[in-house]
C-alpha positions, 0 to 999 in steps of 0.5 A, a space after each residue: 500500500 502506498 503511504 499517503 505522503 508518497 502519492 503525489 511525490 514527484 519521481 527522482 529524475 535520473 540522467 543515465 550516461 553510457 558510451 553506447 546504447 547498442 544491443 549486445 553490449 554488457 554495460 547497456 544490458 546492465 542498464 536496461 535490466 534496471 530501466 525495465 524493472 524500475 518503478 517509474 512512478 518513483 524513478 524517471 530515467 533518461 539517457 545520454 550516450 555517444 552512439 546508438 548504432 542500430 540495432 540499439 535500445 534508442 527507439 524502445 527507450 523513447 517508446 517507453 517514455 524515456 528521452 535519449 540525448 546523443 552527444 557525437 563521439 567526435 566531441 570527446 576528442 575536443 575537451 573544450 568543445 565537450 565541456 561547453 556542450 555539456 554545460 549548455 546541456 545542463 543549463 537547458 536540462 536543469 531538473 535532474 536529481 541524479 547523473 549516473 555516469 557509467 563511463 569513468 573516462 567521461 566522468 570528468 566531463 559529465 560530472 563536472 558540468 553536472 556539479 556546475 549546474 547544481 545536480 545534487 547527486 553525481 555518481 561515477 560507476 565502475 564496470 571494469 578492472 582495467 583502464 582500457 584495452 590498450 596502454 595508450 588508451 589507459 594513458 589517456 583514461 587514467 588522468 580523466 578518471 582521476 579527475 572525474 572522481 573529484 566531481 563525483 559525490 557517490 561511487 558505485 560498482 558492478 562488483 567488489 573487484 571493479 569497485 576496489 580497482 577504481 575506488 579502493 574503498 567506500 563504494 556501493 555495489 549495484 549488482 549485474 542483476 537480471 530477469 532470470 525467467 527470461 532465460 528459462 526454457 524447456 527441453 522441447 523448445 531447445 530441441 526445436 530451436 537447434 533443429 531450426 538453426 541446423 545444430 542437431 548433433 553439434 557441440 555448440 561453444 558460444 561466446 557473446 560480446 563485442 569483437 575487441 581486444 578485451 573479449 579476446 576472441 582471437 585467442 578463443 579461435 586458437 582454443 577452438 582449433 584445438 577443440 576441433 581436433 578432439 571433437 569434429 562435431 564442434 561449432 563455435 557460435 560468435 554473437 556480436 560485432 566490433 572493430 576486430 570482426 575482420 581480424 576474427 574472420 581472417 584468423 578463422 580462415 587462416 586456421 582452417 576452421 572457418 566452416 565450423 565458425 558462425 559469426 551471428 552478428 548482433 542479436 536481440 534474442 540472446 536467451 535463444 542463442 544461450 538456449 541452443 548452446 552447450 557451453 559458454 567460453 569467455 577468455 576475456 583479458 579483463 572484466 568487471 563482472 560480465 553480465 553475459 556470464 550471469 545470463 549464461 548461468 541463468 540459462 543453465 549453461 556451464 561457463 569456462 572463463 579466464 581467471 582475470 574475471 572476478 570469482 564473484 561471477 560463479 553464482 551457480 557453481 557452474 563456472 570454471 576458471 582457467 589462466 590465459 597462460 594455459 595452453 589452448 588444448 587444455 582450455 579445449 579439454 575443460 570446455 569439452 568436460 564442461 559441455 558434458 554436464 547436465 543443466 542445473 534445474 531452473 528452480 535451483 538456478 533461480 534460488 541461487 541467483 536470488 540468494 546472491 542478489 542477482 534477481 532484478 526484481 529485488 535489486 531494482 527496488 534496492 536501487 530506487 532506495 539507494 537513489 532516495 538515500 543519496 538525495 536525502 544525504 545530498 552530500 557534496 
């Protein structure tokens, strides 16, 4: 029952800052899980992003009442222009209670302008355990992130590991929660989908993510070549796109495994691709806490991931960690063994996800309360 004094209370107005709004990105999936589950009578969320290449969430956000502001990516290359643009933006849109910045290297720009405009709550949110893919980008990001922290009066992270990396201490963990029921399916539905996709009789190894250095798909191809030598029925299903797609295609051909590699591109129905797979392989160079790893576990899919990923990921006990220094053939052995396991019952999965704080229906309520508490404290 709604308390009498809450009936006419205006919703907390939040500007959610993300580098992109494209489907198939981890940070974007994280944000959208909360956007879809938040009580919009309590919290109203708009978005600022630098890109929304299709397929993206932009149209959906606008159809469901949110606003999307695209600030061209080229502006990041001109700090003076960027600062002026954001100062003008917040002067025009001066009614935000919270700016929630999910790109630490952009915090300096967004949170500085927000502070100047008098936005009471300015959140910097850590999603990774490294400054960037490449050392030159790390060199650029380090001072920007350090300056951004000066203008944040609240600190959040997707995991303990990501928070410790960026802030050291004193931060709130907002978990990569998701709607677990979206990933449930029947054996009949899985069999039907596999038939439709021509996967009957195949050992399907799945990887979902942006094609980039961080996600390490090029090393995954080496692993898969070794796996094919042991299991000729194996197939590698790569879901996503990115700057290294051409490199991935070229290496698959060079290794002579092209016919056993499917590049599915960006897909909106990730649960379907997890459903038809037998194992998830993620040899990432670094992560905060990868949401696709949680989605795979919610689908009952065993995961084999690099030990650079935080142990916090292993919610269901169905995750195996391996060093990136381990020989690809040994990775292949672990993947084959993991794929042979029976899927965990869905009731047990849901119980484990809820107990660990990864059920979005509970965690969205917690985020609402966190925003409320931050506004009440109104620190500077």
